[in-house]
PyMOL Python script that loads the backbone (N, CA, C, O; Angstrom):
from pymol import cmd

cmd.read_pdbstr("""\
ATOM      1  N   UNK A   1       7.344 -24.679 -12.738  1.00  0.00           N
ATOM      2  CA  UNK A   1       7.779 -23.170 -13.093  1.00  0.00           C
ATOM      3  C   UNK A   1       8.939 -22.934 -11.726  1.00  0.00           C
ATOM      4  O   UNK A   1       8.969 -23.406 -10.589  1.00  0.00           O
ATOM      5  N   UNK A   2       9.734 -22.079 -12.384  1.00  0.00           N
ATOM      6  CA  UNK A   2      10.884 -21.151 -11.682  1.00  0.00           C
ATOM      7  C   UNK A   2      10.141 -20.550 -10.411  1.00  0.00           C
ATOM      8  O   UNK A   2       9.116 -19.878 -10.528  1.00  0.00           O
ATOM      9  N   UNK A   3      10.769 -20.858  -9.116  1.00  0.00           N
ATOM     10  CA  UNK A   3      10.050 -20.028  -8.110  1.00  0.00           C
ATOM     11  C   UNK A   3      10.284 -18.199  -8.065  1.00  0.00           C
ATOM     12  O   UNK A   3       9.817 -17.441  -7.216  1.00  0.00           O
ATOM     13  N   UNK A   4      11.021 -17.883  -9.083  1.00  0.00           N
ATOM     14  CA  UNK A   4      11.402 -16.422  -9.144  1.00  0.00           C
ATOM     15  C   UNK A   4      10.182 -16.370 -10.391  1.00  0.00           C
ATOM     16  O   UNK A   4       9.911 -15.184 -10.577  1.00  0.00           O
ATOM     17  N   UNK A   5       9.631 -16.973 -11.002  1.00  0.00           N
ATOM     18  CA  UNK A   5       8.417 -16.541 -12.000  1.00  0.00           C
ATOM     19  C   UNK A   5       7.262 -16.502 -11.305  1.00  0.00           C
ATOM     20  O   UNK A   5       6.325 -15.844 -11.758  1.00  0.00           O
ATOM     21  N   UNK A   6       7.131 -17.229 -10.036  1.00  0.00           N
ATOM     22  CA  UNK A   6       6.108 -17.538  -9.318  1.00  0.00           C
ATOM     23  C   UNK A   6       6.125 -15.826  -8.305  1.00  0.00           C
ATOM     24  O   UNK A   6       5.150 -15.104  -8.093  1.00  0.00           O
ATOM     25  N   UNK A   7       7.430 -15.624  -7.901  1.00  0.00           N
ATOM     26  CA  UNK A   7       7.596 -14.388  -7.273  1.00  0.00           C
ATOM     27  C   UNK A   7       6.912 -13.020  -8.098  1.00  0.00           C
ATOM     28  O   UNK A   7       6.160 -12.130  -7.702  1.00  0.00           O
ATOM     29  N   UNK A   8       7.434 -13.251  -9.194  1.00  0.00           N
ATOM     30  CA  UNK A   8       7.124 -11.882  -9.994  1.00  0.00           C
ATOM     31  C   UNK A   8       5.403 -12.121 -10.384  1.00  0.00           C
ATOM     32  O   UNK A   8       4.605 -11.187 -10.471  1.00  0.00           O
ATOM     33  N   UNK A   9       5.154 -13.161 -10.530  1.00  0.00           N
ATOM     34  CA  UNK A   9       3.722 -12.998 -10.994  1.00  0.00           C
ATOM     35  C   UNK A   9       3.086 -12.456  -9.871  1.00  0.00           C
ATOM     36  O   UNK A   9       2.461 -11.410 -10.046  1.00  0.00           O
ATOM     37  N   UNK A  10       3.125 -13.103  -8.418  1.00  0.00           N
ATOM     38  CA  UNK A  10       2.896 -12.901  -7.123  1.00  0.00           C
ATOM     39  C   UNK A  10       2.723 -11.293  -7.055  1.00  0.00           C
ATOM     40  O   UNK A  10       1.670 -10.682  -7.238  1.00  0.00           O
ATOM     41  N   UNK A  11       4.006 -10.739  -6.747  1.00  0.00           N
ATOM     42  CA  UNK A  11       4.072  -9.327  -6.910  1.00  0.00           C
ATOM     43  C   UNK A  11       3.395  -8.518  -7.590  1.00  0.00           C
ATOM     44  O   UNK A  11       3.001  -7.420  -7.196  1.00  0.00           O
ATOM     45  N   UNK A  12       3.175  -9.104  -8.883  1.00  0.00           N
ATOM     46  CA  UNK A  12       2.271  -8.092  -9.822  1.00  0.00           C
ATOM     47  C   UNK A  12       0.667  -8.338 -10.244  1.00  0.00           C
ATOM     48  O   UNK A  12       0.051  -7.741 -11.127  1.00  0.00           O
ATOM     49  N   UNK A  13       0.236  -9.259  -9.467  1.00  0.00           N
ATOM     50  CA  UNK A  13      -1.276  -9.502  -9.646  1.00  0.00           C
ATOM     51  C   UNK A  13      -2.196  -8.548  -8.865  1.00  0.00           C
ATOM     52  O   UNK A  13      -3.411  -8.654  -9.029  1.00  0.00           O
ATOM     53  N   UNK A  14      -1.732  -7.686  -8.083  1.00  0.00           N
ATOM     54  CA  UNK A  14      -2.749  -6.879  -7.146  1.00  0.00           C
ATOM     55  C   UNK A  14      -1.909  -5.226  -8.262  1.00  0.00           C
ATOM     56  O   UNK A  14      -2.606  -4.343  -8.763  1.00  0.00           O
ATOM     57  N   UNK A  15      -0.769  -5.272  -8.328  1.00  0.00           N
ATOM     58  CA  UNK A  15      -0.775  -3.585  -9.128  1.00  0.00           C
ATOM     59  C   UNK A  15      -1.137  -3.786 -10.483  1.00  0.00           C
ATOM     60  O   UNK A  15      -1.071  -2.794 -11.209  1.00  0.00           O
ATOM     61  N   UNK A  16      -1.577  -5.068 -11.070  1.00  0.00           N
ATOM     62  CA  UNK A  16      -2.467  -4.618 -12.285  1.00  0.00           C
ATOM     63  C   UNK A  16      -3.470  -3.967 -11.947  1.00  0.00           C
ATOM     64  O   UNK A  16      -3.754  -2.889 -12.469  1.00  0.00           O
ATOM     65  N   UNK A  17      -4.288  -4.625 -10.849  1.00  0.00           N
ATOM     66  CA  UNK A  17      -5.897  -4.325 -10.117  1.00  0.00           C
ATOM     67  C   UNK A  17      -5.570  -2.775 -10.076  1.00  0.00           C
ATOM     68  O   UNK A  17      -6.217  -1.923 -10.686  1.00  0.00           O
ATOM     69  N   UNK A  18      -4.406  -2.519  -9.221  1.00  0.00           N
ATOM     70  CA  UNK A  18      -4.536  -1.191  -8.946  1.00  0.00           C
ATOM     71  C   UNK A  18      -4.216  -0.160  -9.841  1.00  0.00           C
ATOM     72  O   UNK A  18      -4.553   0.987  -9.546  1.00  0.00           O
ATOM     73  N   UNK A  19      -3.583  -0.399 -10.948  1.00  0.00           N
ATOM     74  CA  UNK A  19      -3.119   0.129 -12.430  1.00  0.00           C
ATOM     75  C   UNK A  19      -4.491   1.018 -13.076  1.00  0.00           C
ATOM     76  O   UNK A  19      -4.781   2.185 -13.340  1.00  0.00           O
ATOM     77  N   UNK A  20      -5.249  -0.650 -13.153  1.00  0.00           N
ATOM     78  CA  UNK A  20      -6.364  -0.573 -13.738  1.00  0.00           C
ATOM     79  C   UNK A  20      -7.547   0.818 -13.059  1.00  0.00           C
ATOM     80  O   UNK A  20      -8.135   1.687 -13.703  1.00  0.00           O
ATOM     81  N   UNK A  21      -7.553   0.547 -11.520  1.00  0.00           N
ATOM     82  CA  UNK A  21      -8.313   1.260 -10.537  1.00  0.00           C
ATOM     83  C   UNK A  21      -7.879   3.006 -10.612  1.00  0.00           C
ATOM     84  O   UNK A  21      -8.555   3.954 -10.215  1.00  0.00           O
ATOM     85  N   UNK A  22      -6.454   3.023 -11.296  1.00  0.00           N
ATOM     86  CA  UNK A  22      -5.853   4.451 -11.359  1.00  0.00           C
ATOM     87  C   UNK A  22      -6.392   4.898 -12.173  1.00  0.00           C
ATOM     88  O   UNK A  22      -7.024   5.951 -12.092  1.00  0.00           O
ATOM     89  N   UNK A  23      -6.256   4.108 -13.297  1.00  0.00           N
ATOM     90  CA  UNK A  23      -7.126   4.979 -14.760  1.00  0.00           C
ATOM     91  C   UNK A  23      -8.403   5.149 -14.696  1.00  0.00           C
ATOM     92  O   UNK A  23      -8.936   6.122 -15.229  1.00  0.00           O
ATOM     93  N   UNK A  24      -9.267   3.973 -13.852  1.00  0.00           N
ATOM     94  CA  UNK A  24     -10.943   4.224 -13.469  1.00  0.00           C
ATOM     95  C   UNK A  24     -11.154   5.520 -12.782  1.00  0.00           C
ATOM     96  O   UNK A  24     -12.167   6.219 -12.817  1.00  0.00           O
ATOM     97  N   UNK A  25      -9.977   5.745 -12.115  1.00  0.00           N
ATOM     98  CA  UNK A  25     -10.470   6.913 -11.004  1.00  0.00           C
ATOM     99  C   UNK A  25      -9.831   8.176 -11.831  1.00  0.00           C
ATOM    100  O   UNK A  25     -10.434   9.236 -11.666  1.00  0.00           O
ATOM    101  N   UNK A  26      -8.740   8.206 -12.662  1.00  0.00           N
ATOM    102  CA  UNK A  26      -8.902   9.274 -13.611  1.00  0.00           C
ATOM    103  C   UNK A  26      -9.929   9.740 -14.785  1.00  0.00           C
ATOM    104  O   UNK A  26     -10.080  10.884 -15.213  1.00  0.00           O
ATOM    105  N   UNK A  27     -10.556   8.622 -15.165  1.00  0.00           N
ATOM    106  CA  UNK A  27     -11.760   8.740 -16.167  1.00  0.00           C
ATOM    107  C   UNK A  27     -12.882   9.416 -15.370  1.00  0.00           C
ATOM    108  O   UNK A  27     -13.478  10.418 -15.765  1.00  0.00           O
ATOM    109  N   UNK A  28     -13.117   8.788 -14.222  1.00  0.00           N
ATOM    110  CA  UNK A  28     -14.149   8.936 -12.901  1.00  0.00           C
ATOM    111  C   UNK A  28     -14.205  10.592 -12.723  1.00  0.00           C
ATOM    112  O   UNK A  28     -14.996  11.383 -13.238  1.00  0.00           O
ATOM    113  N   UNK A  29     -13.119  10.836 -11.837  1.00  0.00           N
ATOM    114  CA  UNK A  29     -13.130  11.899 -11.103  1.00  0.00           C
ATOM    115  C   UNK A  29     -12.213  13.118 -12.190  1.00  0.00           C
ATOM    116  O   UNK A  29     -12.431  14.273 -11.824  1.00  0.00           O
ATOM    117  N   UNK A  30     -11.484  13.034 -13.133  1.00  0.00           N
ATOM    118  CA  UNK A  30     -10.821  13.839 -13.506  1.00  0.00           C
ATOM    119  C   UNK A  30     -11.513  14.244 -15.242  1.00  0.00           C
ATOM    120  O   UNK A  30     -11.667  15.368 -15.719  1.00  0.00           O
ATOM    121  N   UNK A  31     -11.773  13.109 -15.786  1.00  0.00           N
ATOM    122  CA  UNK A  31     -12.319  13.607 -17.206  1.00  0.00           C
ATOM    123  C   UNK A  31     -13.867  13.602 -17.231  1.00  0.00           C
ATOM    124  O   UNK A  31     -14.669  14.081 -18.033  1.00  0.00           O
ATOM    125  N   UNK A  32     -14.037  12.805 -15.926  1.00  0.00           N
ATOM    126  CA  UNK A  32     -15.659  12.708 -15.923  1.00  0.00           C
ATOM    127  C   UNK A  32     -16.466  11.681 -17.212  1.00  0.00           C
ATOM    128  O   UNK A  32     -17.622  11.992 -17.497  1.00  0.00           O
ATOM    129  N   UNK A  33     -16.064  10.939 -17.669  1.00  0.00           N
ATOM    130  CA  UNK A  33     -16.183   9.942 -18.870  1.00  0.00           C
ATOM    131  C   UNK A  33     -16.885   8.584 -18.215  1.00  0.00           C
ATOM    132  O   UNK A  33     -16.368   7.612 -17.666  1.00  0.00           O
ATOM    133  N   UNK A  34     -18.132   8.879 -18.467  1.00  0.00           N
ATOM    134  CA  UNK A  34     -18.968   7.765 -17.734  1.00  0.00           C
ATOM    135  C   UNK A  34     -18.890   6.580 -18.547  1.00  0.00           C
ATOM    136  O   UNK A  34     -18.841   5.552 -17.870  1.00  0.00           O
ATOM    137  N   UNK A  35     -18.864   6.411 -19.799  1.00  0.00           N
ATOM    138  CA  UNK A  35     -18.435   5.524 -20.410  1.00  0.00           C
ATOM    139  C   UNK A  35     -17.269   4.564 -20.241  1.00  0.00           C
ATOM    140  O   UNK A  35     -17.365   3.351 -20.054  1.00  0.00           O
ATOM    141  N   UNK A  36     -16.008   5.373 -20.344  1.00  0.00           N
ATOM    142  CA  UNK A  36     -14.830   4.948 -20.346  1.00  0.00           C
ATOM    143  C   UNK A  36     -14.784   4.289 -18.905  1.00  0.00           C
ATOM    144  O   UNK A  36     -14.243   3.186 -18.831  1.00  0.00           O
ATOM    145  N   UNK A  37     -15.235   4.790 -17.895  1.00  0.00           N
ATOM    146  CA  UNK A  37     -15.247   4.298 -16.252  1.00  0.00           C
ATOM    147  C   UNK A  37     -15.815   3.309 -16.148  1.00  0.00           C
ATOM    148  O   UNK A  37     -15.345   2.435 -15.419  1.00  0.00           O
ATOM    149  N   UNK A  38     -16.927   3.121 -16.783  1.00  0.00           N
ATOM    150  CA  UNK A  38     -17.516   1.461 -16.894  1.00  0.00           C
ATOM    151  C   UNK A  38     -16.881   0.483 -17.713  1.00  0.00           C
ATOM    152  O   UNK A  38     -17.053  -0.703 -17.433  1.00  0.00           O
ATOM    153  N   UNK A  39     -16.184   0.803 -18.669  1.00  0.00           N
ATOM    154  CA  UNK A  39     -15.641  -0.163 -19.332  1.00  0.00           C
ATOM    155  C   UNK A  39     -14.008  -0.212 -18.676  1.00  0.00           C
ATOM    156  O   UNK A  39     -13.177  -1.025 -19.080  1.00  0.00           O
ATOM    157  N   UNK A  40     -13.831   0.434 -17.997  1.00  0.00           N
ATOM    158  CA  UNK A  40     -12.116   0.136 -16.663  1.00  0.00           C
ATOM    159  C   UNK A  40     -12.791  -0.712 -15.512  1.00  0.00           C
ATOM    160  O   UNK A  40     -12.226  -1.741 -15.143  1.00  0.00           O
ATOM    161  N   UNK A  41     -14.046  -0.293 -14.902  1.00  0.00           N
ATOM    162  CA  UNK A  41     -14.624  -1.166 -14.190  1.00  0.00           C
ATOM    163  C   UNK A  41     -14.710  -2.349 -14.349  1.00  0.00           C
ATOM    164  O   UNK A  41     -14.287  -3.087 -13.458  1.00  0.00           O
ATOM    165  N   UNK A  42     -15.264  -2.875 -15.489  1.00  0.00           N
ATOM    166  CA  UNK A  42     -15.640  -4.143 -16.058  1.00  0.00           C
ATOM    167  C   UNK A  42     -14.405  -4.796 -16.212  1.00  0.00           C
ATOM    168  O   UNK A  42     -14.279  -5.935 -15.762  1.00  0.00           O
ATOM    169  N   UNK A  43     -13.560  -4.283 -16.734  1.00  0.00           N
ATOM    170  CA  UNK A  43     -12.083  -4.720 -16.901  1.00  0.00           C
ATOM    171  C   UNK A  43     -11.405  -5.019 -15.716  1.00  0.00           C
ATOM    172  O   UNK A  43     -10.752  -6.061 -15.661  1.00  0.00           O
ATOM    173  N   UNK A  44     -11.456  -4.336 -14.855  1.00  0.00           N
ATOM    174  CA  UNK A  44     -11.025  -4.583 -13.344  1.00  0.00           C
ATOM    175  C   UNK A  44     -11.824  -5.729 -12.874  1.00  0.00           C
ATOM    176  O   UNK A  44     -11.149  -6.619 -12.357  1.00  0.00           O
ATOM    177  N   UNK A  45     -13.133  -5.932 -12.927  1.00  0.00           N
ATOM    178  CA  UNK A  45     -13.809  -7.062 -12.341  1.00  0.00           C
ATOM    179  C   UNK A  45     -13.308  -8.067 -13.093  1.00  0.00           C
ATOM    180  O   UNK A  45     -12.868  -8.983 -12.398  1.00  0.00           O
ATOM    181  N   UNK A  46     -13.196  -8.263 -14.483  1.00  0.00           N
ATOM    182  CA  UNK A  46     -12.777  -9.247 -15.015  1.00  0.00           C
ATOM    183  C   UNK A  46     -11.532  -9.719 -14.770  1.00  0.00           C
ATOM    184  O   UNK A  46     -11.240 -10.909 -14.654  1.00  0.00           O
ATOM    185  N   UNK A  47     -10.782  -8.776 -14.688  1.00  0.00           N
ATOM    186  CA  UNK A  47      -9.212  -8.969 -14.486  1.00  0.00           C
ATOM    187  C   UNK A  47      -8.991  -9.631 -12.556  1.00  0.00           C
ATOM    188  O   UNK A  47      -7.965 -10.239 -12.250  1.00  0.00           O
ATOM    189  N   UNK A  48      -9.811  -9.431 -11.793  1.00  0.00           N
ATOM    190  CA  UNK A  48      -9.814  -9.664 -10.329  1.00  0.00           C
ATOM    191  C   UNK A  48     -10.467 -11.255 -10.728  1.00  0.00           C
ATOM    192  O   UNK A  48     -10.060 -12.294 -10.207  1.00  0.00           O
ATOM    193  N   UNK A  49     -11.165 -11.206 -11.391  1.00  0.00           N
ATOM    194  CA  UNK A  49     -12.062 -12.652 -11.566  1.00  0.00           C
ATOM    195  C   UNK A  49     -10.741 -13.668 -11.995  1.00  0.00           C
ATOM    196  O   UNK A  49     -10.508 -14.692 -11.352  1.00  0.00           O
ATOM    197  N   UNK A  50     -10.057 -13.315 -12.966  1.00  0.00           N
ATOM    198  CA  UNK A  50      -8.689 -14.197 -13.544  1.00  0.00           C
ATOM    199  C   UNK A  50      -7.925 -14.205 -12.314  1.00  0.00           C
ATOM    200  O   UNK A  50      -7.692 -15.336 -11.889  1.00  0.00           O
ATOM    201  N   UNK A  51      -7.466 -13.224 -11.619  1.00  0.00           N
ATOM    202  CA  UNK A  51      -6.383 -13.338 -10.539  1.00  0.00           C
ATOM    203  C   UNK A  51      -6.661 -14.198  -9.308  1.00  0.00           C
ATOM    204  O   UNK A  51      -5.804 -14.779  -8.643  1.00  0.00           O
ATOM    205  N   UNK A  52      -8.132 -14.197  -9.075  1.00  0.00           N
ATOM    206  CA  UNK A  52      -8.654 -15.312  -8.081  1.00  0.00           C
ATOM    207  C   UNK A  52      -8.414 -16.584  -8.723  1.00  0.00           C
ATOM    208  O   UNK A  52      -7.721 -17.461  -8.206  1.00  0.00           O
ATOM    209  N   UNK A  53      -8.875 -16.671  -9.638  1.00  0.00           N
ATOM    210  CA  UNK A  53      -8.800 -18.257 -10.174  1.00  0.00           C
ATOM    211  C   UNK A  53      -7.516 -18.658 -10.169  1.00  0.00           C
ATOM    212  O   UNK A  53      -7.254 -19.652  -9.491  1.00  0.00           O
ATOM    213  N   UNK A  54      -6.436 -17.990 -10.908  1.00  0.00           N
ATOM    214  CA  UNK A  54      -4.824 -18.190 -11.012  1.00  0.00           C
ATOM    215  C   UNK A  54      -4.534 -18.481  -9.417  1.00  0.00           C
ATOM    216  O   UNK A  54      -4.191 -19.617  -9.089  1.00  0.00           O
ATOM    217  N   UNK A  55      -4.665 -17.517  -8.498  1.00  0.00           N
ATOM    218  CA  UNK A  55      -4.325 -17.479  -7.187  1.00  0.00           C
ATOM    219  C   UNK A  55      -5.068 -19.008  -6.649  1.00  0.00           C
ATOM    220  O   UNK A  55      -4.355 -19.736  -5.957  1.00  0.00           O
ATOM    221  N   UNK A  56      -6.150 -19.360  -6.897  1.00  0.00           N
ATOM    222  CA  UNK A  56      -6.844 -20.237  -6.304  1.00  0.00           C
ATOM    223  C   UNK A  56      -6.161 -21.678  -6.758  1.00  0.00           C
ATOM    224  O   UNK A  56      -6.098 -22.620  -5.969  1.00  0.00           O
ATOM    225  N   UNK A  57      -5.663 -21.747  -8.093  1.00  0.00           N
ATOM    226  CA  UNK A  57      -4.776 -23.180  -8.640  1.00  0.00           C
ATOM    227  C   UNK A  57      -3.791 -22.956  -8.265  1.00  0.00           C
ATOM    228  O   UNK A  57      -3.281 -24.028  -7.943  1.00  0.00           O
ATOM    229  N   UNK A  58      -3.079 -22.089  -8.069  1.00  0.00           N
ATOM    230  CA  UNK A  58      -1.759 -21.865  -7.779  1.00  0.00           C
ATOM    231  C   UNK A  58      -1.373 -21.495  -6.430  1.00  0.00           C
ATOM    232  O   UNK A  58      -0.192 -21.449  -6.089  1.00  0.00           O
ATOM    233  N   UNK A  59      -2.085 -21.302  -5.860  1.00  0.00           N
ATOM    234  CA  UNK A  59      -2.030 -20.762  -4.334  1.00  0.00           C
ATOM    235  C   UNK A  59      -0.498 -21.493  -3.680  1.00  0.00           C
ATOM    236  O   UNK A  59       0.448 -20.719  -3.533  1.00  0.00           O
ATOM    237  N   UNK A  60      -0.370 -22.485  -3.431  1.00  0.00           N
ATOM    238  CA  UNK A  60       0.859 -23.126  -2.645  1.00  0.00           C
ATOM    239  C   UNK A  60       2.344 -22.331  -3.328  1.00  0.00           C
ATOM    240  O   UNK A  60       3.127 -21.721  -2.601  1.00  0.00           O
ATOM    241  N   UNK A  61       2.500 -22.446  -4.535  1.00  0.00           N
ATOM    242  CA  UNK A  61       3.187 -22.074  -5.376  1.00  0.00           C
ATOM    243  C   UNK A  61       3.599 -20.465  -4.881  1.00  0.00           C
ATOM    244  O   UNK A  61       4.592 -20.018  -4.307  1.00  0.00           O
ATOM    245  N   UNK A  62       2.302 -19.813  -5.409  1.00  0.00           N
ATOM    246  CA  UNK A  62       2.692 -17.981  -5.089  1.00  0.00           C
ATOM    247  C   UNK A  62       2.998 -17.894  -3.757  1.00  0.00           C
ATOM    248  O   UNK A  62       4.030 -17.231  -3.662  1.00  0.00           O
ATOM    249  N   UNK A  63       2.483 -18.344  -2.363  1.00  0.00           N
ATOM    250  CA  UNK A  63       2.577 -18.277  -1.317  1.00  0.00           C
ATOM    251  C   UNK A  63       4.321 -18.990  -1.035  1.00  0.00           C
ATOM    252  O   UNK A  63       5.065 -18.587  -0.141  1.00  0.00           O
ATOM    253  N   UNK A  64       4.496 -19.539  -1.531  1.00  0.00           N
ATOM    254  CA  UNK A  64       5.952 -20.553  -1.239  1.00  0.00           C
ATOM    255  C   UNK A  64       7.271 -19.712  -1.679  1.00  0.00           C
ATOM    256  O   UNK A  64       8.453 -19.773  -1.343  1.00  0.00           O
ATOM    257  N   UNK A  65       6.373 -18.721  -2.781  1.00  0.00           N
ATOM    258  CA  UNK A  65       7.570 -18.180  -3.554  1.00  0.00           C
ATOM    259  C   UNK A  65       8.066 -16.521  -2.695  1.00  0.00           C
ATOM    260  O   UNK A  65       9.160 -15.965  -2.795  1.00  0.00           O
ATOM    261  N   UNK A  66       7.042 -16.124  -2.013  1.00  0.00           N
ATOM    262  CA  UNK A  66       7.250 -15.165  -1.182  1.00  0.00           C
ATOM    263  C   UNK A  66       8.640 -14.940  -0.391  1.00  0.00           C
ATOM    264  O   UNK A  66       9.014 -15.749   0.458  1.00  0.00           O
ATOM    265  N   UNK A  67       9.248 -13.992  -0.668  1.00  0.00           N
ATOM    266  CA  UNK A  67      10.719 -14.056  -0.469  1.00  0.00           C
ATOM    267  C   UNK A  67      10.685 -12.777   0.374  1.00  0.00           C
ATOM    268  O   UNK A  67      10.040 -11.970  -0.296  1.00  0.00           O
ATOM    269  N   UNK A  68      11.197 -12.013   1.903  1.00  0.00           N
ATOM    270  CA  UNK A  68      11.390 -10.913   2.056  1.00  0.00           C
ATOM    271  C   UNK A  68      12.942 -10.332   1.688  1.00  0.00           C
ATOM    272  O   UNK A  68      13.279  -9.152   1.593  1.00  0.00           O
ATOM    273  N   UNK A  69      13.782 -11.557   1.508  1.00  0.00           N
ATOM    274  CA  UNK A  69      15.058 -11.049   0.793  1.00  0.00           C
ATOM    275  C   UNK A  69      14.937 -10.387  -0.495  1.00  0.00           C
ATOM    276  O   UNK A  69      14.940 -10.979  -1.574  1.00  0.00           O
ATOM    277  N   UNK A  70      14.820  -8.989  -0.314  1.00  0.00           N
ATOM    278  CA  UNK A  70      14.550  -8.449  -1.728  1.00  0.00           C
ATOM    279  C   UNK A  70      15.744  -7.524  -2.099  1.00  0.00           C
ATOM    280  O   UNK A  70      15.896  -6.434  -1.547  1.00  0.00           O
ATOM    281  N   UNK A  71      16.633  -8.028  -3.110  1.00  0.00           N
ATOM    282  CA  UNK A  71      18.153  -7.298  -3.168  1.00  0.00           C
ATOM    283  C   UNK A  71      17.376  -5.640  -3.694  1.00  0.00           C
ATOM    284  O   UNK A  71      18.179  -4.719  -3.543  1.00  0.00           O
ATOM    285  N   UNK A  72      16.107  -5.228  -4.211  1.00  0.00           N
ATOM    286  CA  UNK A  72      15.785  -4.110  -4.574  1.00  0.00           C
ATOM    287  C   UNK A  72      15.444  -3.021  -3.804  1.00  0.00           C
ATOM    288  O   UNK A  72      15.651  -1.847  -4.108  1.00  0.00           O
ATOM    289  N   UNK A  73      14.749  -3.560  -2.482  1.00  0.00           N
ATOM    290  CA  UNK A  73      14.286  -2.986  -1.095  1.00  0.00           C
ATOM    291  C   UNK A  73      15.621  -2.591  -0.372  1.00  0.00           C
ATOM    292  O   UNK A  73      16.426  -3.483  -0.101  1.00  0.00           O
ATOM    293  N   UNK A  74      15.934  -1.030   0.013  1.00  0.00           N
ATOM    294  CA  UNK A  74      16.473  -0.870   1.074  1.00  0.00           C
ATOM    295  C   UNK A  74      15.855  -0.015   1.851  1.00  0.00           C
ATOM    296  O   UNK A  74      15.155   0.948   1.536  1.00  0.00           O
ATOM    297  N   UNK A  75      16.192  -0.476   3.036  1.00  0.00           N
ATOM    298  CA  UNK A  75      15.842  -0.036   4.453  1.00  0.00           C
ATOM    299  C   UNK A  75      16.016   1.771   4.578  1.00  0.00           C
ATOM    300  O   UNK A  75      16.837   2.547   4.088  1.00  0.00           O
ATOM    301  N   UNK A  76      15.220   1.902   5.176  1.00  0.00           N
ATOM    302  CA  UNK A  76      15.638   3.736   5.151  1.00  0.00           C
ATOM    303  C   UNK A  76      15.941   4.025   6.603  1.00  0.00           C
ATOM    304  O   UNK A  76      15.886   5.214   6.916  1.00  0.00           O
ATOM    305  N   UNK A  77      16.313   2.975   7.738  1.00  0.00           N
ATOM    306  CA  UNK A  77      16.560   3.078   9.102  1.00  0.00           C
ATOM    307  C   UNK A  77      17.918   2.898   8.953  1.00  0.00           C
ATOM    308  O   UNK A  77      18.653   2.905   9.940  1.00  0.00           O
TER     309      UNK A  77
END
""", "prot")
cmd.dss("prot")
cmd.show_as("cartoon", "prot")
cmd.util.cbc("prot")
cmd.orient("prot")
């Protein structure tokens, strides 16, 4: 697989869990919806396990694809 694809995957693995966590927090703290909060928590745990397995299987490719030269990042200094 192309190094850029691994880079995209690596950059987004945590984002997917963070996004689910934000939704979980909204249903937990704002909507007070216990049933949906539990479903989102279970989904987050399922995604975590899938990400963990993917990282274990492709650790070398994911780590070697990391690159600090990001044309989309602009320093504020």
